[in-house]
C-alpha positions in Angstrom: 69.1 150.7 231.9 71.3 149.9 235.0 72.5 153.2 236.0 68.5 154.3 235.9 70.0 157.5 234.3 70.5 156.4 230.1 68.2 156.0 227.9 67.3 154.4 224.4 65.0 154.2 221.5 62.7 151.3 221.6 64.1 150.7 218.2 67.5 150.6 219.2 68.3 153.9 216.7 70.3 157.4 217.1 68.4 160.2 219.6 68.9 163.4 221.0 68.5 165.1 223.8 68.2 169.2 224.5 66.9 170.6 227.2 67.6 174.5 228.6 68.5 175.8 232.0 65.8 178.4 232.8 66.7 181.9 235.7 62.9 182.3 236.7 62.6 186.2 238.4 60.5 188.8 239.6 60.6 190.7 234.9 60.8 187.8 232.6 63.0 184.5 232.7 65.7 184.4 231.0 67.4 181.3 228.8 70.9 181.0 230.3 71.7 178.6 227.8 70.6 179.9 225.1 73.2 179.7 221.5 71.7 181.8 219.4 75.1 183.9 219.2 77.4 181.4 220.4 80.0 179.8 217.6 78.6 176.8 218.1 74.8 178.1 218.1 73.2 175.2 216.6 71.8 174.8 212.5 70.6 174.3 209.8 73.8 173.2 208.5 74.8 170.6 211.8 75.7 167.1 211.7 73.8 164.7 210.1 74.7 161.3 210.8 
């Protein structure tokens, strides 16, 4: 795409992308974007398009 940021699939169908932000420390890494306890947590009941 012209903005060098937006991406599209070859077939033009809908898609999704998800990332985690990870904090690396001397101890165990911590996932800062962990949504398991969030009211908006992703689940098998997520909206299907």
